[in-house]
N, C-alpha and C positions, 0 to 999 in steps of 0.2 A: 699734503693734502689727502684723506682716504678717496682713493675714487669709488666713492658709495653708491649703489645704486637700489632705489627702492623694491626691487625684486628680489632682494634678499630679507625682505618682510613677508610672515605669515598674515598679521593683522596689522598693517603698519598704521599709525597715526599721523598725517600732515599738519605743520602748525606754520601758521607767518608769523615772526618777530618783527615788529616795526618800530624804529624809532624816530621819533620828528622833532626839528626843533627851529622855531622859526621862519616857518614857511608852509606855505597851504600845498596839500595834497591831494591825489586821488591815485591811490596805489590799486592797480587791479591784477588778479592771477588770471590768466586765460582770458582778460576783460571783463571780468566780472566786477566788482567793485569793491573792495574791503574795507579802503578807510579812506570816509573823504573830510576834508577839514578845510576850510578858508581863512581860519585867521587862528588856528594854535599856536600855544607858546612851545610845550617843552611836552613832550607825553613817550610814555613807551606800552605797548599792549602786543599779546600775545591773542591771536584767531586760531580758534580750528577750524584749517580749510579743507577738509575731507570731502566733502560735496564738492569742490570747487575743482578738485585735484581731477584731472584726466589720464587714463593709459596712454602711455610714450609722455614725449616730450611737453610741457607746461614754461609757459609763457609769463614771467612778471613784467609787469609794466607799471613806471612812478612817472607820474606827471605833476612834475611841481610848476608853483607860479608864486608869485609875490602877492601880499595880504592883500585885502578887501577892505575900505572902511566899513563900521559895524553899522551903520547908518543910511539910510538911501541915499542919494542913487548906488550907494556900494561903489565907489571910485575903485580901483586896483592900483597898488602903490605902484611905485615906476620903478624901483628895483628891491632886488634880494637883499635881508638881512644879513649883515655882516656873518651872523653866527649860523647861516643858514643850514641845516645839514639834515639827511635821510639814510637811515639804516633799514635796511628790509632783508628778510633772510628766511630762506623758506626751510624747513628742518622736516624729517620722518624720523621717528621709532616704533619699536616693537609696540603695542598695546602696551598700556599701563606700566612702561618701561621709560618717563620721558627722561630718567636722568641718563639714558643715551641715546641723545638724541644724536642723529649724522647729518650734515648740513647737504644740502640739493641745489641750491643756490642764493646769491647774495648779489644786494645792488647797495653799493655804500656811494654817496655824492653829495659834493658842496656845491650848490648851483652857483655862488657867488664866485666860484674859481673860472679864471678862463676856460673853454670850452676843451682845449687839446689836454687838460689837465682834470678833466672832470669824470672820466673813465677810468681814474688811475688808483682809485680809493678801493676798489672793490677785491675783495676775497680771489687770490687766485686758486680754482678749481680745475685739477688733472681733466681735460677731455671737455671742459665747459669754456665754450668763446668768453669774451668780453664783452661787454655789454655793450649797446648800439644808441646813439644818441642821436635824438632829432631835436632840437630846439626853434623850429619853426614851425613844425606840423600842428595845425589847430584841433585837439582832440575834445576838449570841452567847449562846448557850444552853449551855455546857459543863457538864456534871453535876459536875466537880471542881472548876469553875471559876465561884464562884454569883457574877455579874457585878453590883452592886447600883448601879454609879455608871458612865454611858459616855456617849461622846457621837459622833454619824454626821453627817458630811458626804459631801454627792455633788455631782459636779460631770458635765454632759456635755462633749463634747468636737464639735470642728469634727469636720464629714463624712469619712468613708473612703469611698474610690471604690465605685460598685456592684461594678464588675468585681471586686473584690476577691473571695477564696473564700466561698462559705456553705458554713460547717460542718456535716457529719453533724448532730451533736448538737443543733443549731439546728432541726432537725424532726424530734428526738425526741418520745417521750412526755414528761408532765410527772410526773415522780417523786414517790409518795408515802412520807412516811417510814415505816412500818409494817412490821410482822414478816417479812409477806411480800417483801418487795423485800431486805428486810434478806437473809433465808435462802436466797434465790436468787441474791442477789448474793455471799455469803460464797460460794457454789459456785462462783462464777466465779474467784474467788480460787484455792478449792482445785485448780481445773483448772490454774491457774498454777504453784502450788506442784508439782504431780504431775509437769508437765513439767519444771522445773528438777530434782525428785528421780530424773526417769526421765533427764535429760541430754537429752531432747528437742528440741533445736533447730529441727527442721520446725517443730514445733506452737509454740513460743515467738514463731517469724519469723509463722509464720499467726495468731496470736492478736493479734499487732501490727501487723498489713499496713492497717489501716486508718489507723491513728495514723500509719504512718511515711509513708502516703499523703501524708494531710494536713500531715504537719511539713515534708514537699518542696514542698508547693504555698506553704505560708507561709512558707517562706526562699528560697523559686526557687531549688531545688536542682537541677540540669540535669539530675542523674543520676536523678531520679525515685523509685519506690518505693525500689529498692536503697540509693540515696543517705538516703532518709531513716530506712532503719534503720541506717544508720551513725550519722546524727546524733543519733537516738536511742539508741544504743548498745544495740540489740536481742541479751537472750540473752548480753553482757558478761562478767556472773559466770559461766559456765562456763568461762570462759578464764582466771579470775582463780586463781592455784594458791595462794591464801592464803584465798580465802573457800570459807566452809560454809555450808550450808543449815539456817539454825535449823529446829525443828519448829515448824509449822502452830499457830497458837496461837489461841482466841477469847475468853479473858477480856480484861474491859476493855472491847471493842470496843465501837464507834459506827457507825449508817450517817450520814453526813453528806450532806443534799443541796445544791447550790448550783446556779451559775450561771442560777439565776432559778428553779432546780425543772426544769433539762434534764440535768443533772451528778451523779453520787454517787460517795463512795469509801468506804470501811468501813476507820476507823485506830480507834485510841486516844488515850488524853490526852494522849503524846508524839508523836502526831500517825505513829505507826508501824503499818503495814499488816500482815496475817496472812503476809504473803511476805517474810523477813528472810534477808540471811547477815551472818554474825558473822565475825571476824579467828582464823584457825585459833591463834594463839598471843599476839596483842594484843587489849587489852578493848578492840576496835571493831564498831561495828553498820553494816553496808551497808544503808540506807534506800533499798527500791526503791519508787518512787511511782505509783501507777494510779491512773486514772479512767474513769468508764464514764458511755455512755448508754444508753438504753433504746431498741432501733426498735421499727417499727411490728407487727414480728412477734414484739415483748415476749422480745426477746432481748437480752443485756448485751452490749456491746461495747465494750472498750478503747480510747477514744479520744485519753489523754493517758499 
C-alpha cells in the first residue's frame, strides 16, 4: 500500500466512499455527520468532504446499531443482521483527476462478528494504526430513538498538508448543550426565516458569506466568494416558483452539538431544521441544512 500523504496534492479533492448493508449507521468525519440512516438496506454512496477535512490528522468514526422499527415507538431490534457490513474509505486525488484516487484511511467492519475479529477487516495502510473499537460508549442519544445496543469504531488518517485551510469553526468556542444556547441559536434560525419571508436576498447572502468563502477555499473555486455562493446555492429557494416557505416551527426540536463541540444545529427527529420549504402542489419538503459555530464575540455564525 502506498504511503500517500495529501501534502503531495496542489488542489486536493477528498471523497468518502460508503457501502452500508443491513445496519443502522452514523458515519462521521471529524465528528461531523456525513451519513445517518436508521433503517437502510443496502446503499453505496460517495460524498465530497473537502469542507469537513482539516489540516493534519483526520478521524473517521463509524457508529453502527441494529435497526429500529419503522413505526412508533421505534423499538430497536435486539441483534445485528447476519449480513450487516460497513465499508468507509477516505480518498484523495488531484482536482479533476478522480481516476487517480489514493486511499488515506479505511474502516471495514461486520458488527455481528466477535469483537476480537471486527477490527481485522480494514485495509492495512503503512504508518496507519488499526481501528479502535468501543462497543459500550453511547455516542447517540436521541430522545425518540433509545439506543440500547451500538458499536463505535474510529480510525485516524494519513496527514493532510499544513497549508490546507484552517476553518473558522476550529477556533470557535466549545458549545454547551443548554437552554441558553438553544434559545440564542433558535433566534439565529428565525433571522434566516425572516430573510426568506421578506425575500431579502442581500440578507441571505450576508448570513452565508463566511460559509461561501470557506467552500470556495475548500474546493479551490477560482471565482472566490461569489462562486462560493453559487456553489452552495445561496437564496436559491427564492427563485423556485413551486417552493413555499413553511411556517417557523419549534415543536420537537433539539440542539445538536458536534464537531467535537465546535459546531451546532437545531433539528427535529427527522433532521428537519425550523426553516423549511414545501412544494405548492406536491407532497414534497425542501430541507435546508444549516450549521453554526460560535465565535469569540459570542455570536452564532452560519458556516455549513
